[in-house]
DRENDO-1510 file (C-alpha; in Angstrom, 1 decimal, always signed):
<recs>
REC; n; res; u; v; w
REC; 1; MET; +31.4; +3.3; -11.4 .
REC; 2; LYS; +28.8; +5.1; -9.4 .
REC; 3; VAL; +28.3; +8.5; -8.0 .
REC; 4; LYS; +27.0; +9.7; -4.7 .
REC; 5; ILE; +26.2; +13.4; -4.0 .
REC; 6; PHE; +26.1; +15.0; -0.7 .
REC; 7; ASP; +24.6; +18.4; +0.0 .
REC; 8; GLU; +24.4; +20.1; +3.5 .
REC; 9; GLY; +23.9; +23.5; +5.0 .
REC; 10; HIS; +26.8; +22.9; +7.6 .
REC; 11; GLU; +30.2; +21.5; +7.1 .
REC; 12; ARG; +30.0; +19.2; +10.1 .
REC; 13; ASP; +26.8; +17.6; +8.7 .
REC; 14; LEU; +28.6; +17.0; +5.4 .
REC; 15; GLU; +31.5; +15.5; +7.3 .
REC; 16; ARG; +29.2; +13.1; +9.1 .
REC; 17; ASP; +27.3; +12.1; +6.1 .
REC; 18; ILE; +30.6; +11.4; +4.0 .
REC; 19; ASN; +32.3; +9.4; +6.9 .
REC; 20; SER; +29.2; +7.3; +7.3 .
REC; 21; PHE; +29.2; +6.5; +3.5 .
REC; 22; LEU; +32.9; +5.8; +3.5 .
REC; 23; ASN; +32.2; +3.0; +6.1 .
REC; 24; GLU; +30.4; +1.0; +3.4 .
REC; 25; ASP; +32.2; -1.7; +1.3 .
REC; 26; ILE; +33.3; +0.7; -1.5 .
REC; 27; GLU; +36.3; +1.7; -3.3 .
REC; 28; VAL; +36.7; +5.4; -3.6 .
REC; 29; ILE; +37.8; +6.7; -7.0 .
REC; 30; ASP; +37.6; +10.5; -6.4 .
REC; 31; ILE; +36.0; +13.0; -4.0 .
REC; 32; GLN; +35.2; +16.6; -5.2 .
REC; 33; PHE; +34.3; +19.3; -2.6 .
REC; 34; ARG; +32.4; +22.6; -3.3 .
REC; 35; THR; +31.2; +25.4; -1.1 .
REC; 36; ALA; +28.7; +28.2; -2.2 .
REC; 37; VAL; +27.5; +31.1; -0.4 .
REC; 38; SER; +24.6; +33.5; -1.1 .
REC; 39; ILE; +22.8; +36.3; +0.7 .
REC; 40; TYR; +19.1; +36.3; +1.3 .
REC; 41; SER; +17.8; +39.4; +3.0 .
REC; 42; ASN; +20.4; +40.0; +5.7 .
REC; 43; GLU; +21.3; +36.3; +6.1 .
REC; 44; GLN; +24.3; +34.4; +4.6 .
REC; 45; ILE; +23.4; +31.0; +3.2 .
REC; 46; TYR; +26.1; +28.4; +2.9 .
REC; 47; CYS; +25.9; +25.2; +0.8 .
REC; 48; PHE; +28.6; +22.5; +1.4 .
REC; 49; SER; +28.6; +19.7; -1.2 .
REC; 50; ALA; +30.7; +16.8; -2.3 .
REC; 51; MET; +30.6; +14.3; -5.1 .
REC; 52; ILE; +32.2; +10.9; -4.6 .
REC; 53; LEU; +32.9; +8.6; -7.5 .
REC; 54; TYR; +33.2; +4.9; -6.4 .
REC; 55; LYS; +32.9; +1.2; -7.1 .
REC; 56; GLU; +31.1; -1.3; -5.1 .
REC; 57; LYS; +33.4; -4.2; -4.0 .
</recs>
């Protein structure tokens, strides 16, 4: 079993990266998704991340 971690500042970028990875020859065991937000000065900063547990075929 292997783990792949994705971390992006925008959800569309995370979707693109995950969809690209899922096109590889793998067997997905589990996908976990997290969103975090923080405030720096007057700006909201988002973090969209996912962890994929998989096996290579």
